[in-house]
N, CA, C and O atoms as a GROMACS GRO file, in nm:
protein
  376
    1MET      N    1   8.489  11.538  12.656
    1MET     CA    2   8.503  11.439  12.554
    1MET      C    3   8.383  11.448  12.460
    1MET      O    4   8.269  11.464  12.505
    2SER      N    5   8.409  11.439  12.331
    2SER     CA    6   8.300  11.451  12.234
    2SER      C    7   8.250  11.313  12.193
    2SER      O    8   8.314  11.211  12.220
    3THR      N    9   8.138  11.312  12.128
    3THR     CA   10   8.077  11.188  12.081
    3THR      C   11   8.074  11.187  11.930
    3THR      O   12   8.044  11.288  11.866
    4THR      N   13   8.107  11.072  11.872
    4THR     CA   14   8.100  11.053  11.728
    4THR      C   15   8.017  10.928  11.701
    4THR      O   16   8.032  10.827  11.769
    5THR      N   17   7.930  10.936  11.604
    5THR     CA   18   7.847  10.822  11.570
    5THR      C   19   7.900  10.758  11.443
    5THR      O   20   7.928  10.826  11.344
    6ILE      N   21   7.915  10.626  11.446
    6ILE     CA   22   7.953  10.553  11.326
    6ILE      C   23   7.850  10.444  11.302
    6ILE      O   24   7.794  10.387  11.396
    7ARG      N   25   7.825  10.415  11.178
    7ARG     CA   26   7.729  10.311  11.144
    7ARG      C   27   7.806  10.185  11.107
    7ARG      O   28   7.895  10.188  11.021
    8LEU      N   29   7.772  10.076  11.173
    8LEU     CA   30   7.837   9.948  11.148
    8LEU      C   31   7.735   9.848  11.096
    8LEU      O   32   7.619   9.849  11.137
    9SER      N   33   7.780   9.763  11.007
    9SER     CA   34   7.692   9.655  10.965
    9SER      C   35   7.675   9.561  11.085
    9SER      O   36   7.759   9.558  11.174
   10GLU      N   37   7.568   9.487  11.085
   10GLU     CA   38   7.544   9.392  11.195
   10GLU      C   39   7.657   9.290  11.204
   10GLU      O   40   7.698   9.250  11.313
   11GLU      N   41   7.707   9.248  11.087
   11GLU     CA   42   7.816   9.151  11.084
   11GLU      C   43   7.942   9.208  11.150
   11GLU      O   44   8.004   9.141  11.232
   12LEU      N   45   7.979   9.332  11.114
   12LEU     CA   46   8.098   9.393  11.172
   12LEU      C   47   8.080   9.415  11.321
   12LEU      O   48   8.172   9.392  11.400
   13LYS      N   49   7.963   9.458  11.360
   13LYS     CA   50   7.936   9.480  11.502
   13LYS      C   51   7.954   9.350  11.580
   13LYS      O   52   8.011   9.350  11.689
   14ALA      N   53   7.904   9.241  11.525
   14ALA     CA   54   7.917   9.111  11.592
   14ALA      C   55   8.064   9.069  11.599
   14ALA      O   56   8.108   9.015  11.700
   15ARG      N   57   8.139   9.094  11.492
   15ARG     CA   58   8.283   9.060  11.493
   15ARG      C   59   8.357   9.141  11.596
   15ARG      O   60   8.444   9.089  11.667
   16ILE      N   61   8.324   9.270  11.606
   16ILE     CA   62   8.389   9.357  11.706
   16ILE      C   63   8.356   9.308  11.846
   16ILE      O   64   8.445   9.298  11.931
   17GLU      N   65   8.231   9.276  11.870
   17GLU     CA   66   8.191   9.228  12.003
   17GLU      C   67   8.264   9.099  12.038
   17GLU      O   68   8.309   9.083  12.152
   18ALA      N   69   8.277   9.007  11.942
   18ALA     CA   70   8.347   8.881  11.967
   18ALA      C   71   8.495   8.905  11.995
   18ALA      O   72   8.552   8.847  12.087
   19ALA      N   73   8.558   8.990  11.914
   19ALA     CA   74   8.700   9.019  11.932
   19ALA      C   75   8.724   9.092  12.065
   19ALA      O   76   8.821   9.062  12.135
   20ALA      N   77   8.637   9.186  12.098
   20ALA     CA   78   8.650   9.259  12.224
   20ALA      C   79   8.636   9.164  12.342
   20ALA      O   80   8.710   9.172  12.440
   21ASP      N   81   8.539   9.072  12.332
   21ASP     CA   82   8.518   8.975  12.439
   21ASP      C   83   8.641   8.888  12.459
   21ASP      O   84   8.683   8.863  12.572
   22LYS      N   85   8.700   8.842  12.349
   22LYS     CA   86   8.822   8.760  12.357
   22LYS      C   87   8.938   8.838  12.417
   22LYS      O   88   9.025   8.782  12.484
   23ALA      N   89   8.939   8.969  12.392
   23ALA     CA   90   9.046   9.055  12.445
   23ALA      C   91   9.017   9.100  12.588
   23ALA      O   92   9.100   9.165  12.651
   24GLY      N   93   8.899   9.065  12.638
   24GLY     CA   94   8.863   9.105  12.774
   24GLY      C   95   8.833   9.253  12.788
   24GLY      O   96   8.858   9.312  12.893
   25ARG      N   97   8.781   9.311  12.683
   25ARG     CA   98   8.748   9.454  12.683
   25ARG      C   99   8.604   9.473  12.640
   25ARG      O  100   8.542   9.384  12.582
   26SER      N  101   8.553   9.589  12.668
   26SER     CA  102   8.420   9.624  12.617
   26SER      C  103   8.437   9.660  12.470
   26SER      O  104   8.545   9.702  12.428
   27PRO      N  105   8.332   9.646  12.390
   27PRO     CA  106   8.342   9.688  12.250
   27PRO      C  107   8.384   9.834  12.236
   27PRO      O  108   8.460   9.868  12.146
   28HIS      N  109   8.337   9.919  12.326
   28HIS     CA  110   8.374  10.061  12.323
   28HIS      C  111   8.524  10.078  12.342
   28HIS      O  112   8.589  10.147  12.264
   29ALA      N  113   8.580  10.014  12.446
   29ALA     CA  114   8.724  10.025  12.472
   29ALA      C  115   8.804   9.964  12.358
   29ALA      O  116   8.910  10.016  12.322
   30PHE      N  117   8.756   9.854  12.302
   30PHE     CA  118   8.823   9.788  12.190
   30PHE      C  119   8.831   9.881  12.070
   30PHE      O  120   8.937   9.897  12.009
   31ILE      N  121   8.718   9.943  12.035
   31ILE     CA  122   8.713  10.034  11.921
   31ILE      C  123   8.802  10.156  11.945
   31ILE      O  124   8.874  10.199  11.855
   32LEU      N  125   8.799  10.211  12.066
   32LEU     CA  126   8.884  10.327  12.096
   32LEU      C  127   9.032  10.293  12.079
   32LEU      O  128   9.108  10.372  12.024
   33ALA      N  129   9.071  10.175  12.128
   33ALA     CA  130   9.212  10.134  12.116
   33ALA      C  131   9.250  10.121  11.969
   33ALA      O  132   9.360  10.162  11.930
   34LEU      N  133   9.163  10.066  11.887
   34LEU     CA  134   9.192  10.052  11.744
   34LEU      C  135   9.203  10.187  11.676
   34LEU      O  136   9.291  10.209  11.592
   35ILE      N  137   9.114  10.278  11.711
   35ILE     CA  138   9.118  10.412  11.651
   35ILE      C  139   9.247  10.483  11.692
   35ILE      O  140   9.311  10.548  11.609
   36GLU      N  141   9.284  10.472  11.819
   36GLU     CA  142   9.407  10.536  11.866
   36GLU      C  143   9.528  10.478  11.796
   36GLU      O  144   9.616  10.552  11.752
   37ARG      N  145   9.534  10.345  11.786
   37ARG     CA  146   9.648  10.282  11.720
   37ARG      C  147   9.654  10.321  11.572
   37ARG      O  148   9.762  10.349  11.520
   38GLY      N  149   9.540  10.322  11.505
   38GLY     CA  150   9.537  10.361  11.364
   38GLY      C  151   9.580  10.505  11.344
   38GLY      O  152   9.650  10.536  11.247
   39THR      N  153   9.539  10.592  11.435
   39THR     CA  154   9.577  10.733  11.428
   39THR      C  155   9.727  10.748  11.448
   39THR      O  156   9.792  10.824  11.375
   40GLU      N  157   9.783  10.678  11.546
   40GLU     CA  158   9.927  10.683  11.570
   40GLU      C  159  10.004  10.633  11.449
   40GLU      O  160  10.106  10.691  11.411
   41GLN      N  161   9.956  10.525  11.388
   41GLN     CA  162  10.024  10.471  11.269
   41GLN      C  163  10.019  10.570  11.154
   41GLN      O  164  10.118  10.586  11.082
   42ALA      N  165   9.906  10.637  11.135
   42ALA     CA  166   9.894  10.736  11.028
   42ALA      C  167   9.988  10.854  11.053
   42ALA      O  168  10.052  10.903  10.960
   43GLU      N  169   9.995  10.899  11.178
   43GLU     CA  170  10.085  11.010  11.212
   43GLU      C  171  10.231  10.969  11.193
   43GLU      O  172  10.312  11.047  11.142
   44GLN      N  173  10.264  10.846  11.235
   44GLN     CA  174  10.402  10.799  11.220
   44GLN      C  175  10.439  10.787  11.072
   44GLN      O  176  10.549  10.824  11.032
   45ARG      N  177  10.347  10.736  10.993
   45ARG     CA  178  10.373  10.724  10.849
   45ARG      C  179  10.396  10.861  10.788
   45ARG      O  180  10.488  10.878  10.707
   46ALA      N  181  10.315  10.959  10.824
   46ALA     CA  182  10.332  11.095  10.773
   46ALA      C  183  10.469  11.150  10.812
   46ALA      O  184  10.533  11.220  10.733
   47SER      N  185  10.512  11.120  10.933
   47SER     CA  186  10.643  11.164  10.980
   47SER      C  187  10.755  11.097  10.900
   47SER      O  188  10.851  11.163  10.861
   48PHE      N  189  10.742  10.966  10.875
   48PHE     CA  190  10.842  10.895  10.795
   48PHE      C  191  10.851  10.953  10.654
   48PHE      O  192  10.960  10.972  10.600
   49VAL      N  193  10.736  10.980  10.595
   49VAL     CA  194  10.734  11.035  10.459
   49VAL      C  195  10.801  11.172  10.457
   49VAL      O  196  10.878  11.202  10.366
   50ALA      N  197  10.771  11.256  10.557
   50ALA     CA  198  10.833  11.389  10.564
   50ALA      C  199  10.985  11.377  10.579
   50ALA      O  200  11.059  11.451  10.515
   51GLU      N  201  11.030  11.284  10.664
   51GLU     CA  202  11.175  11.264  10.681
   51GLU      C  203  11.239  11.214  10.552
   51GLU      O  204  11.348  11.258  10.515
   52ALA      N  205  11.171  11.123  10.483
   52ALA     CA  206  11.225  11.070  10.358
   52ALA      C  207  11.236  11.179  10.252
   52ALA      O  208  11.335  11.187  10.180
   53LEU      N  209  11.134  11.262  10.244
   53LEU     CA  210  11.138  11.371  10.146
   53LEU      C  211  11.248  11.471  10.179
   53LEU      O  212  11.314  11.524  10.089
   54ALA      N  213  11.269  11.497  10.308
   54ALA     CA  214  11.377  11.588  10.349
   54ALA      C  215  11.512  11.526  10.314
   54ALA      O  216  11.601  11.596  10.264
   55ALA      N  217  11.528  11.397  10.341
   55ALA     CA  218  11.655  11.329  10.309
   55ALA      C  219  11.679  11.329  10.159
   55ALA      O  220  11.791  11.348  10.113
   56ARG      N  221  11.572  11.308  10.083
   56ARG     CA  222  11.586  11.310   9.937
   56ARG      C  223  11.631  11.448   9.891
   56ARG      O  224  11.714  11.460   9.802
   57GLY      N  225  11.575  11.552   9.952
   57GLY     CA  226  11.616  11.689   9.918
   57GLY      C  227  11.762  11.714   9.949
   57GLY      O  228  11.832  11.777   9.870
   58GLU      N  229  11.807  11.663  10.065
   58GLU     CA  230  11.949  11.680  10.101
   58GLU      C  231  12.037  11.605  10.001
   58GLU      O  232  12.141  11.656   9.960
   59PHE      N  233  11.995  11.484   9.963
   59PHE     CA  234  12.075  11.405   9.870
   59PHE      C  235  12.087  11.475   9.736
   59PHE      O  236  12.195  11.478   9.676
   60THR      N  237  11.977  11.530   9.688
   60THR     CA  238  11.983  11.594   9.556
   60THR      C  239  12.072  11.718   9.559
   60THR      O  240  12.123  11.760   9.456
   61GLU      N  241  12.090  11.777   9.678
   61GLU     CA  242  12.178  11.894   9.689
   61GLU      C  243  12.325  11.853   9.691
   61GLU      O  244  12.406  11.906   9.615
   62ASP      N  245  12.361  11.757   9.780
   62ASP     CA  246  12.504  11.725   9.795
   62ASP      C  247  12.547  11.597   9.724
   62ASP      O  248  12.667  11.572   9.710
   63ARG      N  249  12.451  11.514   9.678
   63ARG     CA  250  12.476  11.390   9.604
   63ARG      C  251  12.562  11.291   9.681
   63ARG      O  252  12.627  11.206   9.620
   64LEU      N  253  12.565  11.300   9.816
   64LEU     CA  254  12.640  11.205   9.897
   64LEU      C  255  12.548  11.092   9.941
   64LEU      O  256  12.437  11.116   9.989
   65GLY      N  257  12.596  10.969   9.925
   65GLY     CA  258  12.516  10.855   9.966
   65GLY      C  259  12.602  10.731   9.983
   65GLY      O  260  12.722  10.733   9.954
   66TYR      N  261  12.540  10.625  10.030
   66TYR     CA  262  12.610  10.499  10.055
   66TYR      C  263  12.566  10.394   9.955
   66TYR      O  264  12.450  10.392   9.914
   67ASP      N  265  12.657  10.308   9.917
   67ASP     CA  266  12.625  10.196   9.831
   67ASP      C  267  12.555  10.090   9.916
   67ASP      O  268  12.606  10.050  10.020
   68ALA      N  269  12.438  10.046   9.873
   68ALA     CA  270  12.358   9.952   9.951
   68ALA      C  271  12.433   9.821   9.976
   68ALA      O  272  12.427   9.768  10.087
   69GLU      N  273  12.502   9.769   9.876
   69GLU     CA  274  12.574   9.643   9.893
   69GLU      C  275  12.683   9.656  10.000
   69GLU      O  276  12.703   9.565  10.080
   70GLU      N  277  12.753   9.770  10.001
   70GLU     CA  278  12.856   9.793  10.104
   70GLU      C  279  12.794   9.796  10.242
   70GLU      O  280  12.848   9.739  10.336
   71LEU      N  281  12.679   9.863  10.254
   71LEU     CA  282  12.612   9.870  10.384
   71LEU      C  283  12.567   9.732  10.430
   71LEU      O  284  12.582   9.698  10.547
   72HIS      N  285  12.511   9.652  10.340
   72HIS     CA  286  12.465   9.518  10.376
   72HIS      C  287  12.584   9.432  10.422
   72HIS      O  288  12.575   9.360  10.521
   73ARG      N  289  12.694   9.441  10.349
   73ARG     CA  290  12.814   9.366  10.384
   73ARG      C  291  12.867   9.410  10.520
   73ARG      O  292  12.904   9.327  10.603
   74TYR      N  293  12.869   9.540  10.542
   74TYR     CA  294  12.917   9.597  10.670
   74TYR      C  295  12.833   9.546  10.786
   74TYR      O  296  12.887   9.498  10.886
   75PHE      N  297  12.700   9.556  10.774
   75PHE     CA  298  12.613   9.512  10.883
   75PHE      C  299  12.621   9.362  10.906
   75PHE      O  300  12.616   9.316  11.020
   76ALA      N  301  12.634   9.284  10.798
   76ALA     CA  302  12.646   9.139  10.813
   76ALA      C  303  12.773   9.103  10.888
   76ALA      O  304  12.771   9.018  10.976
   77GLN      N  305  12.883   9.168  10.853
   77GLN     CA  306  13.010   9.140  10.920
   77GLN      C  307  13.007   9.185  11.066
   77GLN      O  308  13.061   9.118  11.153
   78ARG      N  309  12.943   9.300  11.092
   78ARG     CA  310  12.928   9.347  11.231
   78ARG      C  311  12.846   9.248  11.312
   78ARG      O  312  12.877   9.221  11.428
   79ALA      N  313  12.739   9.195  11.251
   79ALA     CA  314  12.653   9.098  11.320
   79ALA      C  315  12.729   8.971  11.354
   79ALA      O  316  12.697   8.903  11.450
   80GLU      N  317  12.832   8.939  11.272
   80GLU     CA  318  12.915   8.822  11.298
   80GLU      C  319  13.024   8.851  11.401
   80GLU      O  320  13.102   8.763  11.437
   81GLY      N  321  13.028   8.976  11.448
   81GLY     CA  322  13.126   9.014  11.550
   81GLY      C  323  13.262   9.055  11.495
   81GLY      O  324  13.357   9.073  11.570
   82LYS      N  325  13.270   9.071  11.365
   82LYS     CA  326  13.397   9.109  11.303
   82LYS      C  327  13.418   9.259  11.316
   82LYS      O  328  13.322   9.336  11.319
   83LYS      N  329  13.546   9.298  11.324
   83LYS     CA  330  13.580   9.440  11.323
   83LYS      C  331  13.592   9.482  11.177
   83LYS      O  332  13.671   9.425  11.101
   84VAL      N  333  13.516   9.580  11.139
   84VAL     CA  334  13.514   9.626  11.001
   84VAL      C  335  13.517   9.777  10.997
   84VAL      O  336  13.467   9.844  11.087
   85ARG      N  337  13.575   9.829  10.891
   85ARG     CA  338  13.577   9.973  10.873
   85ARG      C  339  13.440  10.018  10.824
   85ARG      O  340  13.379   9.953  10.739
   86ARG      N  341  13.393  10.130  10.878
   86ARG     CA  342  13.262  10.184  10.838
   86ARG      C  343  13.268  10.230  10.694
   86ARG      O  344  13.368  10.288  10.650
   87PRO      N  345  13.160  10.204  10.619
   87PRO     CA  346  13.158  10.255  10.481
   87PRO      C  347  13.158  10.408  10.480
   87PRO      O  348  13.107  10.471  10.572
   88ARG      N  349  13.216  10.463  10.378
   88ARG     CA  350  13.219  10.608  10.363
   88ARG      C  351  13.120  10.650  10.254
   88ARG      O  352  13.099  10.576  10.157
   89PRO      N  353  13.060  10.766  10.270
   89PRO     CA  354  12.968  10.811  10.166
   89PRO      C  355  13.044  10.843  10.038
   89PRO      O  356  13.162  10.880  10.040
   90THR      N  357  12.975  10.827   9.928
   90THR     CA  358  13.031  10.851   9.796
   90THR      C  359  12.955  10.963   9.729
   90THR      O  360  12.835  10.979   9.750
   91LYS      N  361  13.024  11.038   9.649
   91LYS     CA  362  12.958  11.143   9.568
   91LYS      C  363  12.902  11.072   9.445
   91LYS      O  364  12.977  11.016   9.366
   92TRP      N  365  12.769  11.074   9.430
   92TRP     CA  366  12.702  11.007   9.319
   92TRP      C  367  12.683  11.104   9.202
   92TRP      O  368  12.659  11.223   9.224
   93PRO      N  369  12.693  11.053   9.080
   93PRO     CA  370  12.674  11.139   8.963
   93PRO      C  371  12.530  11.189   8.956
   93PRO      O  372  12.437  11.124   9.004
   94ALA      N  373  12.514  11.303   8.896
   94ALA     CA  374  12.380  11.362   8.882
   94ALA      C  375  12.297  11.294   8.779
   94ALA      O  376  12.183  11.333   8.756
   0.00000   0.00000   0.00000
């Protein structure tokens, strides 16, 4: 395991210590958990962006998509327990 040094203001250090104490953790464990969670969120966001860009690329090729209002209506009716026909994709103009 490697070591990294970060400089914290006295105010932030005190806030971290207080928050860690309330969470029943050491400041070290508290900071590690925050760094891990932040890293996971950044990786997940990058993955979402990559998927969105890929989907956008597919859409621009085949121009097939769903009308948002139809989807909202479909999901609302499904949530009410109604039997509804699934919306079909539409070819959108360029």
